[in-house]
N, C-alpha and C positions, 0 to 999 in steps of 0.2 A: 884696621879701624872697626870698633865693635858697632855693628849696625843695629838699632833698636826697632826699625820700621820694617814692613813686609812689602814684597814686592810680588804683584800677581799680573803676569803677562799672558794674553790671550791670542790665539791665533786669528780671531774674527768669527764672524756669524755665531756670536755667542747665543746660546738657547735662551730666548726671553719669554718663552712660554707662548709663541705664536699670537703675539698681541696685535697682529694686524686683522686677526679674525673677528667678525662682528659678534659671533656668539661666544666670546671669550669667558664670560661669566659662567656659562653652562659647562664649558670644556676644561676650564683651567685646573680644577681639582684632579682631573683624570691625567694631567701631564706629569706623571711620576718623576721623570727624569728632570724636569725642570724644578719641581718643589722639593725633591729629596736628595738629588745627587747633582744638581747643576751648579755652575761655576759661580752665577750670582748668589746663590745660597752659601757657598763657601766664602765668598767675599764678606757676606754679613757675619758668618760664624767666626771668622778670623779677626774681626774688627773689635776694637776696644770695647764698645759698649753694646755689641750684638744689634739687635733691632733698634736700639735707641741711639745708635751711632749717627753722628752728623755726616751726611754723604753729600758731596758736591760732584755733580757730572759735568765735566768738561767737554764741550762740543767743538772747540776751536778748529780741530782738524776736518771737520765735516763741511760739505757744502750744503747740507741740508738740516742745519741744527734745530730748526723749530720743529722738525718731524722726530728727529732722533732723540733729543733730550727728553720730551715727554714720555716716549716709549720706555725709556730706562727708569723714569720716575713711576710709571705705572707698574713695570715689571718688579721692581723693588718692593713697591707698597704691597703687591700680592704675596710677597714673601715675608711681610710683617714689618719692613723697614719704612717708616713714614716721615722721618725726618731728613728728607732728601729735596735738593733743589739743583737747578740747572745754571751753570755759569758759562755763557756764551760770550767768550772774548774773542773779538774779531780784529782789534787793532792793538799795537803795542802799548800805547798810552793807557788802555784799559787795564793792562797787567800791572801798571803803577797806581791805580786808583785805590784810595784808601779804604772804601768801602769793600771793594772787591778782595782786598788784601786781608781785610778782617774776617770776611767769610772764610777764607783760605786757612786763616790761622786757627779758626774754631773747628775746623773740619777733622774728623776722625779717618775719613776716606775720601780720596779723589778717584773718580772713574772716567778715565780719558776714552772718548769713543773712537771710532774708526774714521777714515777719511784719507787726508794727504798728510804724512808725517813731515814733509818739508815745510808745509804750511804751519803745522804745529810749532816746529823748532824756531822757524823764521819769526813767528810772532811772540813766542814765550821766552825764547833763549836769551839769557843775559838780563832778564828783567827781575824786578823785585819778586815777582810771582814765582819765577823759576828758582831764585834763591831760597824762598821760604819752604818750597817743596823739598829742596835738598836738605834744608835744616831739619824740617820735621821728620823726613825719612831717616836720617842719620841719628836723631836724638830723642824721638818720641815714639810711642806706641801708636804707629800711624800707617795706613796701607795707601800705596801708590797702585791702583789697578788700571790697566790700559789693554784695550782690544785693538787688533789690527794695527793702525797707525800709532795708536797710544802705547802698543807693546814694542814696535819697532823703534819708537823714539826713546825708549827708556834707557838704552845702553849708551855708552860713550861712542861707540862707532855706530853709524846707522845706514842701512841700505835705503836709497830713496829712489832708485830707478834701475831698469835692467830687464831686458826681455828674457823670459823663461825658456824659450826655444834656442836662443842664442847666448845663453848665459856663460857658456864655457868658451867664448871667444874673447881674447884678451881686450880689456877696456870697456867691455859691455856693461858691467855692473858699476853703478855709480854709488859711491860711499861718502858720507859727511859726518859731522859731529852730531850726536844726540843730545839727550837731556842730562846724560852723565850719572845716572842713579846706579849703574853696576858697570864696572870695568872688565876688560879681558873677554868680553863676548861680543858677538854680533847676532841679531834677531831678525828672522824673516817670518812672515805670517802668511795665512791661507796657503800653507806650504805644500800639503799633500794634493789638495784640490787643483792648484794651479802650477804643479809640477816645477817648483822652484829650487830643486836640490842643486843644480848647477850654479845658481846664484851664490848660494852658501859656500860651494867648492871654490869659487874664485875669490870670494872675500877671505876664506881661510888661507888659501895657499899664498896669498900676499903677504900675510902675517900669521905664521902657524901658532903663535902664542894665544891668538884669540879663538875660543871656542864658538863654533857656529850652532845657533839654536833655530831650528824649524818647527814652527807651531801650526798643527792642523787647526782646521776650524772647529769651533766649540771645544777647544783644547788649550790648556795653559799649563803654566809653571807657577807654582807657590814657592817664592825664595824667601827663605828666613836667614837673619844674620849676614845676609849678602853673600853666602856660600852653599846653603843647603836647598836643593832644589827638589821639589815633589810634582809629579805630573798629576793634573787635575782634568775633568772633563771627560768628554766622550771619545776622543780620537787618539792621534799618535804625536809624540814629540820626537823629532830627529836631532841627535847631536852629532856635530862634525868636528872631530879632534885631529888638528894637523900636526901635533907634536913629533909624530913618528914618520912624517913625510921623509922619503928617502931621495927623491929626485923629481925634479919638474924642468919644463922648458920655457918657464915664464919669462925669464929675462932675455931669451934668445929669440923670440918670435916678434913679430910686428903687430901693432895693433889690428884687431879683428881676425887674427890667427887663431886656430884652436890650442888649447891649453892641455898638456899632459901632466899628470900627477901620479906618482908611484907610492903606493902605501899609505892611503888616507884612511883613517879609522872612523866608523860610524857607530852610533848607539841608537837603538830604538826603545822609547819609553812609552807605556801606556799607563793608565790611571793607577795612582798610588806607588809607582816605581819612584826611586830616589837617585839622585846624583850629587856628588860632593865635589864642589869647584876646587878645594884644596887638595883632595886626593886623586881626583878624577875617578873615583870609583862609582860604578853603578850597582844598585841592588834592586833585583826584580822581586817585587812583593810576593807574587804568587809562582815563584821558581819552582819548575819540575824537580829540582835537586835538593829542595829543603826537606 
């Protein structure tokens, strides 16, 4: 399938220019990472109409939507995008409301905030709102951007629970269906900071066709054509490739027992590095061998 839209998935704690500070107006111009290199700026630059793009911030996953939504609106406005509003959908029937659906149809970008990805999928999954997002992503010059829960929910398979410290014990990681914008990957967030690599290892060993994607905080992937991935932001992206796994004890052990895996391949991407989901080839932008 030829995907016309773009997917921007972010590991959480996206740099919003320290908008909780009271002296923001004085300090904001000094925050060069936010204004010149930040992920939100990249979202705007990649959008159809740049600063004029219609952006809807979706706060469904959050328990504090009235705080999170306005923070994104303010951050985006400092970057020159002023055609921004918040859609706080808290019940499934609201995802069928004609006025809300009309706003979604008019959007060039949707920005899904963090929170609880299971809350996000249980409220929006299978609704007209969900159907419209999938259609726009596949057939229009449209951006789905999601941070933390919004990123984890973007794939067909979604991790929604699992202790980091016990992630390599069989059955510890819980997986369900996500929003289905991209197949054959599974996404975990706050990855480096919360030590979640074991969660991806277990997710991948259960089905090595699925590529594990671990997103560090203030770090993301820009995915174009549904296949070409570019690392963006300030941190690291970890990819876990299980296609060359040689052996495991997964089916021989009881629930709660440690999992063994032989020959699991990992890749580490930083800003501007790319990865092709068709060829599984990684390209390091600043390679020492070029």
